DRENGUGU-471423 format. One record per residue (C-alpha): x, y, z. Coordinates in steps of 0.1 Angstrom, whole numbers, plus 2048, in hexadecimal, padded with zeros to 3 digits. Layout:
BEGIN
XYZ
...
END
This chain:
BEGIN
8018007FF
81C816809
8278177DF
8038257D6
7FD84A7D4
7E685B7E6
7D287B7E6
7C188B801
79E887806
78D8A27FD
7668AF802
7578D5806
7368E0808
7348EC7E4
7168D87DB
6F08DE7DE
6D28C37DF
6C38C87BF
69F8C07CC
69D8D57F0
6BA8EA7EA
6CF8DE80A
6F28E480B
7078C4808
7288B7807
7398B17E7
73A88B7F0
7158837FD
6FA87A7E5
6E48957D7
6C188F7E3
6CD878803
6BE89681D
69989180B
6968727FE
69B8827DC
68089A7DF
66A8837ED
66688E810
65A8B5811
65B8C3830
64E8E583E
66C901845
66691286A
65E93B868
67F94D864
689961880
69F97A875
69899488D
6A29808A9
6C1972897
6D299088A
6D79A18A5
6E49888B9
6FB97F8A1
7029A289D
7109A88C1
7199838CE
7249718B1
7429668C1
72C95A8DC
70A9538D8
70F92B8D0
71D9288EC
70293A905
6E792A8F0
6D9913908
6E092E928
6CB945910
6A992E906
6AE91F92A
69B93F93C
682942923
67791A91E
657910929
6658EE937
6868E5947
69E8C994A
6AB8BA96A
6BE8A0970
6C788198A
6E987B983
706898984
7138A9965
73B89F95D
74F8BE94B
76E8BE93A
78A8CD937
7928E1915
77A8DB8F8
7608C3904
73E8BF90C
7278C092A
71C89A933
6FE893949
700873956
6E2861960
6BE866959
6AE88D94B
68D893957
6718B3958
6688BC975
64A8D6977
6398E9991
61E909995
622927982
6219399A1
6429289AC
65B9459A9
67F940999
675930970
66E93F954
647938956
64894F976
65D966967
64296E947
62797495C
633985978
65698F97C
66A99995F
6889A5977
68B983987
694974960
6B0993960
6BC98C97C
6C0962970
6D096B94E
6EB97F964
6F596397B
6F9950957
70B96A949
6ED971931
6F7996927
6D59A892C
6D19B490B
6CF9928F9
6B098C914
6A19AC90A
6A199F8E4
69497C8EC
67D989901
66F9A38EA
66F9888CE
65F96E8DA
6419868E7
63B9918C7
63C9708B5
63B9518D3
61194A8D5
61E9398F8
62995C907
60A96D8F9
5EE954906
60094F92A
5F396893C
5CC96492F
5D093F932
5E093F959
5BF95C964
5A595094B
5A892C94C
588912958
58B8F0968
5948E2947
5AA8F693D
5CE8EC942
5EA90B94A
60D90594A
62490296A
6468F8963
6658F897B
68590796A
6A28F4974
6BF90095F
6DC8E8959
7038F4958
70C90793B
72A902926
72A8E4912
7108CC901
6F78BB910
70189590D
6DE88291F
6BC88691B
6A6867925
687871936
67286294F
65286B964
663863981
68985698D
67E833990
667823971
66982594B
64D83E93F
649852924
64F879928
63988F92C
6308B2932
61B8BD954
6038DB952
5F48E2973
5D88FB978
5DE91598E
5DE90E9B5
5D68E79A6
5F18CA9AF
5DF8B299A
5F28B197D
5E78A9957
5FD89F93B
6058A291B
617889908
63A8838F9
62B8838DA
6208A58D8
6268B98BD
6278D78D7
6478CA8EB
6638D48D7
6578F98D4
6538F78FB
6768ED905
6879028EB
67A9268E6
6999318D3
6989178BD
6739198BA
66793E8BF
64893C8AC
63A91F8BE
63590C89F
62E8E68A6
6498CD8A5
6468A68A0
6288988AC
6068908AB
5F38AE8A1
5CB8BA8A5
5B58A788F
5B18C687D
5D98C6874
5EB8AB861
60689A870
6288A0864
631885848
65087B853
65E865873
66A87688E
68E870886
683880866
67889E873
69C89F889
6AE89B86D
69A8B4853
6A08D286D
6C88C8873
6CB8CA84E
6B68EB846
6B28FB865
6CD91786A
6C791F88F
6D48FC898
6F790888D
6F392989C
6E991C8BC
7059028BE
7008FB8E2
6DC8FB8E7
6D78E28C3
6F18C78D6
6D48CD8F3
6B88CA8D8
6C78A98C6
6CA8948E2
6AC8A38F6
69C8938D3
6AE8788CB
6A58698EA
6828718ED
67D85A8CE
69283C8E1
67D8418FE
65A83F8E8
66D81D8DD
675812901
65381890E
6438088EE
65B7EA8F5
6537E2915
62E7E7918
62C7D68F7
6437B9906
6277AB920
6057B3908
61F79A8F1
622783908
5FC77D90F
5F977B8E9
6167648E6
602748902
5E3758910
5E873B92B
60274A93A
60074D961
601779967
60D770984
62E75F977
64B77796E
65377B94A
677777946
67778F929
6647AA932
6807C093F
6927B7925
69E7CD907
69B7C18E3
6BC7B88C9
6A17CF8B2
6AD7EB8CD
6D07F98C4
6E77F98E0
6D67DB8F9
6E77C1905
6D77AE8EF
6DB7C48D0
7077C48D9
70479B8E1
6F279A8BB
70D7AC8AC
72A79C8BC
7177788B1
71478888A
73979188C
74676A89A
73175F882
741776865
769769873
75D745879
750744853
76A758846
78A75885A
79A769874
79C791871
7BB7A0860
7BB7C586C
7AC7DF882
7AC80387F
79B81B892
79583F882
78F85A895
77F87D88C
79B89C887
7888BA88F
7A18D387A
7938BE858
78C8DE83E
76A8D4839
7618D7863
7738F8867
76390884B
74290585B
74891587D
73A933886
74F94C89B
75493E8C1
74A91E8B8
75B8FB8BA
7578DA8AC
7428CE8C5
7278E78BD
7208DA898
7188B989C
7078B287E
7258C0869
73E8AA87D
72588B876
71F891850
74289884E
752878863
73186584E
74486B82E
765866836
75E846845
75383A824
76C846813
78983682B
772812823
7718167FF
796820801
79E7FE815
78B7EA7F9
7A07FB7DD
7C17F47EC
7BF7D7801
7BF7B57ED
7947AA7F3
7887AC812
77578D81A
7627A2830
75D7C6845
7517CE865
74F7F0872
742802896
73C827897
7468338BD
7438538CB
75E8638E4
755871907
75D8928FA
74488C8D9
7558888C2
7528698A3
76984D89C
76682D88F
775808894
7777F2876
7847CE874
78B7BE852
79679E843
7AB79F827
7AA77F80E
7D277F80F
7E278282C
802796828
81E784839
834793855
85279B839
8387B482B
8287C2845
83A7E284D
8397ED828
8147F2835
8107F6858
82B812868
83581B88D
852830880
85585887D
85685F855
872871847
86C89A84D
87E8A2831
871888815
84C889828
8478A983B
8258AD837
822887840
83988A861
8268A586E
80589586A
81387687F
82188B896
80089D899
7E887C899
80185C8A4
8168678BC
80E8548E5
80D86C900
82A87390E
81F87D92E
80785E933
815856954
812874965
7F5888954
7D488296A
7BE87A951
7D4864941
7C283E938
7DE82792F
7EB82B954
7EB810966
801809984
81981F976
81B80C957
80D816937
7F07F792A
7F9802905
8227FA90B
82E81D900
8478268FB
8488028E8
86C7F48E5
8847F78C6
8847DE8AD
8937D888E
8777C987A
8507BE883
84E79F893
83278B8A7
8347828C9
82E75C8DA
80A7678E1
8057778C1
80379B8C4
8147B18AA
8377C68AF
83C7DE895
85D7E9888
86F80689F
88E80F896
8968318A8
88E8408C9
8768598BD
86383A8AD
85C82B8D1
83F8438D4
82B8408B4
80A82E8AE
809818891
7F5823870
7F881E84D
806841843
7F483E823
7D483C836
7E085984D
7E586D828
7C686781C
7B087383A
7C788984B
7B887986E
7C2861888
7BF83D878
7D0822892
7D2801882
7E17E288C
7DE7BD888
7C57A7892
7CD78E8AB
7AF7808BE
78C77D8BB
78378E8D6
7887AE8C1
7617AA8BA
7597A98E3
7707CD8DF
75C7D98C1
7397DB8D3
7417DC8F3
7428018F3
7218078E6
7147F08FE
7267FD91F
746816922
74B834916
72B83790B
71A82A928
71B83994D
725821964
70A81A97A
6FB7FF997
6D77FC997
6C37E49B0
6B47C799C
68E7C399D
68579F9B6
66C7869AC
6577809C8
64D75B9BF
6767509BD
6897679CA
69C76D9A9
6AB78E99D
69F79A983
6B47B496E
6A07D095E
6B07D993E
69B7F893A
69F80695A
6C97FF954
6C980E937
6B482E93B
6C783695A
6EE82C94B
6EA83A927
6FF85091D
6FA8668FC
70C8808EB
6FF8998D2
71588E8BC
70786A8BD
6E58728BB
6ED88889A
6FC86B891
6DD855898
6C686F886
6DA87086B
6CF849863
6FB844863
70681E869
71381A88B
7197F7884
7207E785E
7287C8853
72D7B9837
7287A0829
70A79D83D
6FD789859
6E0771853
6D275D877
6C073D86D
6A672F888
6AC70D899
6906FB8A6
6876DB8B2
6746C089C
64B6D189B
6516EE8AA
65B705891
64772A895
62E73487C
63E751861
62376F867
61D771842
5F3771831
5ED74D827
5E6760803
60676F800
61E76A7E6
6387507F6
626749814
631726823
633718849
65570E83E
671716857
69471B848
6A16FA85B
6826E684A
68B6F382A
6AF6E882C
6A76C683A
6906C181A
6AB6CD803
6B16B27E5
6C96967ED
6E06A47D2
70969F7DB
7106C07DE
6F26CA7F1
6F36B1809
7176BA814
70A6E181F
70A6E883E
6E76FD84B
6FA71E848
70C717829
6ED70C81A
6DB730820
6FB740814
6FD72E7EF
6D672E7EC
6BD7427EF
69973F7F5
67A7537E2
65B74E7DC
66272B7D2
6807187E5
6897047C7
6887027A3
6956DA7AF
67C6BE7B9
67F6BD7E5
6786A17F6
65669E808
660689823
675693841
69868B83D
6AB67784F
6C568D857
6AE6A0874
6B667E888
6D868287A
6DF69E88E
6D66868AD
6EC66F8A4
70F66D8B3
72864E8AF
70963B89B
6F263E8B9
6D66558B5
6D06678D6
6A96738E5
6B66978E7
6CC6AF8DA
6DA6B48F7
6E86918FE
6F06908DC
7096AD8E2
7126A3901
71E6848ED
7316998D9
7476A58F6
7386CB8F4
7286CA916
7336B3937
72669393C
72068F961
726669959
74566E944
75D65C95D
74E643962
74D63D938
772643937
778629952
76561093F
77761A91F
79861992B
78D5F593A
77D5E891A
7A25F390F
7B25D7925
7C95F7935
7DC5E9955
7D65F7978
7EE60F97A
7E461A959
7BF61F969
7CC630983
7DF64C972
7BE650961
7A764E97F
7BD66B98D
7B5685972
79367996F
79368A993
79D6AA98D
77F6AF97A
76569B989
73E6A5990
7316929A9
7456839C4
76266F9C4
75C6569D8
7416499C1
75A6449A5
7726309BF
75961D9CA
74D6119A8
77260C99B
7846019BB
78D5E09B1
7985E598B
7AD5FE99B
7BF5E99B7
7B95C79A2
7E45C99A0
7EC5CE9C3
7D45B69CB
7EA5979C2
7FE5A29DB
7EE5AF9F7
7D55B1A0D
7B45C59FF
7B05E0A18
7D95E4A13
7D45E49E7
7BE6009EF
7D6611A03
7F160E9EA
7DA6199CD
7CE6379E0
7F36409E3
7F963B9BC
7DB6529B7
7E266F9D0
80866E9C3
7F867A9A2
7E26909B0
7FD6A19C0
80D6A99A2
7EF6C1997
7EE6D09BA
7CE6B69C7
7CC6A09E0
7B86829E7
7A3697A0A
79B6B39ED
78969A9D7
7756869F0
78B66B9F4
79C65DA0F
7C0663A16
7D6643A16
7DF632A39
80162FA36
810651A1F
835651A1C
84666FA1F
856687A02
87E678A14
871656A16
8646539F0
8846619E4
89D64F9F3
88462E9EF
8866349C9
8AE6329C9
8B861A9E5
8B55FB9D6
8C96099B8
8E761A9C7
9055FF9B6
8EF604993
8F162B996
91662B9A0
91F612987
90C62996E
91F64D977
94063B979
93A62F94D
928650949
94C660957
95F64E943
94F655922
94B67E92E
96769891B
9816AC927
9676C9937
94B6AF941
9656A095E
9716C1963
94C6CC96E
9466AA97B
9626AA993
95E6CD99C
93B6CA9A6
9416A89BE
9596BF9CF
9466D29DC
9276C19E6
9176C9A04
9296EAA05
91970D9FC
91C7139D9
90A71E9B9
916714997
90B715975
91570195A
914715937
913702919
9087088F5
8EB6F08EB
8FB6CD8E5
9176CF8F9
90B6AF913
8F96C4930
8E56AD932
8F968C937
90E69C950
8F36A7969
8E2687961
90867496C
90B68C98B
8E9683995
8F165E996
90F6619AB
9006789C2
8E56619C6
8FB63F9C4
90B64D9E6
8EB64F9F6
8E56769F3
8C66899E4
8C669E9C6
8AA6B59BD
8A76B7996
88F6CF98C
88F6E496E
87970595D
8656EA94B
8576C894F
8656BE92B
8876C7937
8856AF957
87B690946
89E68893D
8A2687961
89666A97C
88367A993
88269B983
8676B598C
85A6DC97F
86A6F4995
8496FE999
83F6DF9A8
85E6D79BE
85D6FA9CC
83A6FF9CE
83C7209B5
8187289AF
811730985
801753986
80377296B
818787982
836781995
82A79C9AD
8277919D0
83676B9C1
83B7559E0
83D72D9E7
81E71A9F5
8366FFA05
836706A29
85B6FBA3E
84A6E2A52
8436CBA33
84E6ABA26
8596BFA02
86D6D8A1A
87D6B9A2E
8836ACA0D
8966CBA00
8A76CEA24
8BB6ADA1F
8C36B09FA
8E46B29F4
8E16C39D2
8C86D99C0
8C96D799A
8B56F1983
8B26E7960
8AD703944
8B1721961
8B673B943
88F73693A
88473A961
877758967
88F76D980
87176E99F
86B74799C
8917429A1
89475D9BC
87174B9CE
88372C9D1
8A273B9DC
88D74A9FC
8787289FE
8A0715A04
8A5733A1F
88872EA31
88C70AA31
8B2708A38
8B0725A52
8C8740A44
8CA758A2B
8E7744A0F
8DF7429F1
8C87259E8
8CA720A16
8EE717A10
8E86F69F4
8FD6EC9D7
8EB6FA9BD
8F16F199B
8DE70797C
8E56FA958
8DA70A935
8E572091D
8D874491B
8DD7468F4
8BB7308F5
89A73A8FD
89B755919
87F757931
85C75F921
84877B926
82377B91A
820794904
8437A1902
8627998F7
8777B78F6
8987B7904
8947CB922
8777B7931
887796927
8A77A393A
8987B4959
88778F961
8A477A95A
8BB76C972
8D8783969
8C879F975
8C3792997
8DB7959B5
8DD76F9B9
8F1770996
91177F9A6
91175C9B9
91474499D
93473698E
93372C96C
93B70D95F
94170593A
93F6ED91F
9496F6903
9556D78EF
9376D08D3
9256AC8D7
9056AB8C6
9116BC8A4
9346AE8A6
93169E884
92C6C1875
9486DB886
93F6F3868
91C6F4871
9206F0897
93C711893
92272487E
90471E89A
91772A8B5
91D74C8A6
8F774E89E
8F374B8C1
90A75F8CE
8FF7788B1
9227858A7
92A79688C
91B791870
90077D87F
8F679789D
8D37A1887
8D278F868
8E176985E
8E375F83B
8D573C837
8E0736812
8F571A81C
8DB702823
8BB6F680E
89C70A80E
87A702808
8597137F9
83C701809
8306EA823
8296D080B
8566CE804
8586D182C
83F6B382F
84E6A0815
8756A4824
86969E842
85667F840
86366F823
848655824
82464B832
83563084C
84A64B85B
82B666863
82064987B
84363D889
85163E8A8
86F652893
85766C88B
85C67E8AA
8836838A2
87369888A
8656B888A
8596D7876
8616F888E
85671788D
8557368A1
83073C8A1
8127248AE
7FB72D889
81471D873
81B6FF88B
7F16F888B
7F36FA866
8126E5860
8006CA87A
7DF6CE864
7F16C8842
8006A3855
7DD69A865
7D069A83D
7EC68682E
7E466B84A
7CB64F841
7AA64C853
79066285C
79D67C876
78667A897
7796A08A4
7776A58CE
7696C18D3
76C6D48F4
75A6E4910
76070A910
74D71F92F
75C74393A
76774195A
75A763967
753784956
7577A5964
7417C4966
7527D1949
7467B8930
7257AC926
71778A921
71177B904
6F67638FD
700740900
7047378DB
71A7558D5
72E74D8F1
73572E8E6
73C7388BD
7567548CF
7677368EA
76871D8CD
7807348B7
79773F8D2
7BC72E8CB
7D272F8EC
7F67268EC
7FA70B902
7D36FE902
7C26E28EB
7AF6F28CF
7866F18CF
7866D98B6
79F6C08BA
7A66A589D
7B96878A1
7BD66788E
7CA64789A
7F2644892
7F866B893
8126798A7
8046928C3
8146A68E4
80A6A3901
7FC6CD90C
7FF6C6932
8186BB94E
80369D95A
82068996B
84668B968
84A66A973
83E658954
84B67493D
823685934
82F6A993A
82B6C6922
8396C48FE
83F69F903
8366888E1
81F6708E0
80C6528C8
7E46528C3
7E162D8C8
7B76328CA
79D6488CF
77E63E8E8
7626588EA
77066090D
79565B910
7B36588F6
7CB63D8F9
7EA64A8F0
81463A8F2
82C6508FF
84D6558E2
86566C8F5
86E652911
89066391B
890652944
89162E94E
86A62E95F
85761296D
83E60B953
8465FF930
853614916
83560B900
81C60C91C
800620910
7EC63C921
7C764891F
7C366C926
7A467C930
79569E92A
7A36BA93F
79A6DD949
7B26F7936
7AF71C944
7BB73B92F
7B675F92C
7B776B90B
7C278B8FC
7B37A6904
79979A919
79579E93F
78377C942
790756944
78573A931
78371493C
7896FA922
7816D7923
7946C690D
7AD6A4907
7CF6B490A
7DF6AC8ED
7E86BC8CD
7F66B08AC
81D6B28AC
82E6AF88D
8386CF890
8406E58AE
84C7068B9
86D7148C2
8667178E2
85E6F38EA
87D6E48D5
8966EE8F0
8A96CF8FD
89E6B78DF
8B76A98C7
8A56A18A6
8B068F889
89D6A5869
88E6C986E
87E6E085A
880703866
86771F85D
86E73D859
85474B843
85076785F
872770871
87B765894
8707808AE
87B7778D0
8A17718E1
8B57518D3
8977438C0
8AB74089F
8C972F8B5
8B17148C8
8A67068A3
8C1705893
8D46F18AC
8BF6D88AF
8CF6C4894
8EB6B088E
8F86BC86F
8F06D4852
8E26BB83E
8C76B5859
8B46D6857
89F6EB83B
89770E83A
86E71882E
86F73C822
85474A810
8537437EA
8587697E1
8747717F8
89776E7E3
8AC779801
8B675D812
8BE771834
8AE76C853
8A8784874
8BC776895
8B17878B6
8CE7848CF
8D279A8EC
8EE79C8F8
8E77A9919
8DA787920
8F9775916
91676E92D
93677C925
953768914
END
């Protein structure tokens, strides 16, 4: 897009409507104002005698004081139940709460009616207090006395009225002036919805009489400055008079287009706009609420009136801004995204108050908030021009969703989401979106525009009104880190190129759009489906709604609280004059292309009739669903789903020109058929599919495992994980399967002892997940050995073997390994901290395993921990650091404390340990290591590092650094690394320098080392010219898996497709799954939202399911998990370290059952009691995650598996692979990723590079944080 020449958008007021003569913008269509002359409405009487003296004397102030001038002469007044909200600078007066009219007897003093009749000096004194000049009061009073019928007849009406007459009595309550009135929802009182009325009193009589809101006299009574002649407004007139030939909104639109007074009296026109538009909303609300009960009775005459109607207080989706309307908008958007794919770009366009077509219409003394009609018309045309430009210059746009909102100060802005047919690769994203200042010499105008519209405020953390300051940090991350290339981080967020210090404050934009529109247009790449919630959130509740809390209505029958949405809407609505005028003009607040149609679903024989006359053309009692079931049995039509069918075919008077099936199609019963069984209800069918949790699922899972001839030890493993999500008491499940769970122990033990041993095994599995038998409702075993005894007993019978194995391994060590081995053992029992630094493939694991064998062979305890579970399955009795030290997993590192008591069994184990080893220490966050240090100090009762224990850390700082969600910049990474901890000064560095893994290719080994060190010329870019290159995923699959048999062979675990991005990993895995023979089995997750805060509206169940189903989170299985027997998969949760079932461990699928999946572990990296080919039965487990840009948590219950022919760079650390395809279609984005992936193979021919076919450059980005590396 940067190559396209752009001419700034231009429009002016040089055009006139050929039908009615209204002044138009040059980009507006002729006749849009009057429906091409078909709508002619009467004009208001001229009032030059009033306007000329006012404009001559007070042209610069007239707009600002117009509300203060009007109020002393109004025959009614506006009051509020809330408060007026003031803004500093260019802004409006905003009202919170409801606005109402309070009316009193004319004998009361201090209001306009009394002044007209008895006391003109009171009006003058009041005007003086409001800073209204006296000559203005005289001019208006004189003119109204001449032309206003109310003033001429008022005195006579009061003194001569009969009992049936209705004289006026109104209290004046003047709201503060100085800005735009920003809400009017007016009611009879403050507690119940009722149409707004003007109240009349007879003199001295307190019994009110009402004139309805639909009266045509409402407008001239409230706004004598706009209707000085008392001419009727919109509403019902006398029987002898004709009503206006237009709708209420059309009448207001006509006035804003034709009446110059609405521009001259700017602030008063703002009040008029919100008053009149809220008047129409109130009429609709009254109609909807009163009509709901009548509708319910009409649909069901037998309904008991005493039973509350749960929908009576619900505003329907047809009312814009209601809860149901917002939910439907999100549901429609999700339907589009589900059909056409995730959106590509998100744009926000904001009004520029200095656009020339706005400035040219300002009168002296006015600002943009005084002329909302002009602002809305200008913004609407520019928004249409922006969309047209996007359609012309992007590739084909598959869908477009736009929402227009209104800033708190009143100016409109629009959010736009688009999906393009061809997603631009990351390599060309810098040519589309920029986050840098342009060259001031080459593009001076653009440089000025970016500085004006796209610089984040530098005082964002000190300014009291800052929106981005949260606990002293900018929620948007400004200033952004310097980045030489655009990259995508681990959670899918795009970080744009910013190469200079001043660029760190620049917000992302498309320069061509800024040149075109001359305004702020924020642009970002979409990364989550939650963006649709963000779009409609603020229309429903947010800046356009005040925060409020109302007591709910209670049902006397059941005591349940019923939410009155009408009351909530009226009490909390926030309406600016810009929004009111925008809606009056009929501009689209929400626009979706293509449109979405909601298809009805009903049970058999329960379809509602269509409300058409039976004799009307095309009348039918058939629903869309029935038409779908009766479609012809042709192959192309039978394959179409319900929604696909109606997106292809359109039903007219005759649904088809081809014969339909006249009998019920078997597909109706097929909807309830799952795996060959037809269920009586759809709910049971959905439960069988896994969409709902079955209360008996645990029983079914145990029976399936038993029928598959699983061993008791496997059943106990499955039983333990079923307990974690059990919806009924665990005792029932234990009682039912106790015999099968204990059968192996009963061969050699008493039944009571066998049950005790089985419970001990189950307790051990539960402990790994942070749970206990008592928490699950099961009895604890009678004898439960301490952790110290379990550790010692595990190795006591193997001490000679361990010593012999360590001696044999020592003999195979190189010189570096032997030196480190001897030095560490010489300090055993002393307080020392060592760090074994070794590049990839230097034999760190072999060395540490030998050290452990030697320590355990001497009868001592070696405690082995690791940052990841995959890093410690190399070792016997290994644990993750979180498990070993009781460190909780939480979003932030603030207040991180171990959950282990110093008097617990785990504390005693750590106290007796001779050596503590931490694998992959550089990957651990500083806060976690310091938490473990504090725990060991507390256990040992001293302040020495790690409690005075011999502590061995090992790893490679050149490889993957600590992972920080949403950030991969050098500063954040370094601050979270142990390199910046005070503990690091106590470590002594021991180095392994001799290559082992790639010793057969010393040239390749030396090159990989240079890439890891980031030395010249590899500090930022690395040439891959000497490696083999591929262009397609198909070529990558052929290189890795030469034949179909290899795809299901255990040898596949030593081959992998490596990519820095989960999306690319999923793409390759899907390709490999399609290549396997057989039909896939789909397992659907059970997704729920755990909690919602008060800023998020609840979606209907169907829309919520749609949203959750398309959410993809790293480390969480997909909603629809497709597997085939024989495919290679990886575990997505740490289930059992001792069995090797840890996160990222690869398994082969053996059997696919409805409630369990049988797998066989392929990565058997340590001796275990089980046979190496022993299968395991995995149940569904619950995952929790918080989507990007969401403030709520999702619970997803799914099998903990994913296809694993491909994996990410972060997940491959520590592996040695025979064959690798390195996906660099998008460059790496974090420290050490390129080095980690290149170092997985032994020789250069074992690796291929996948690049985009159109890229001729054979170099790629290399990211190395030199401050993180150890000095040479």
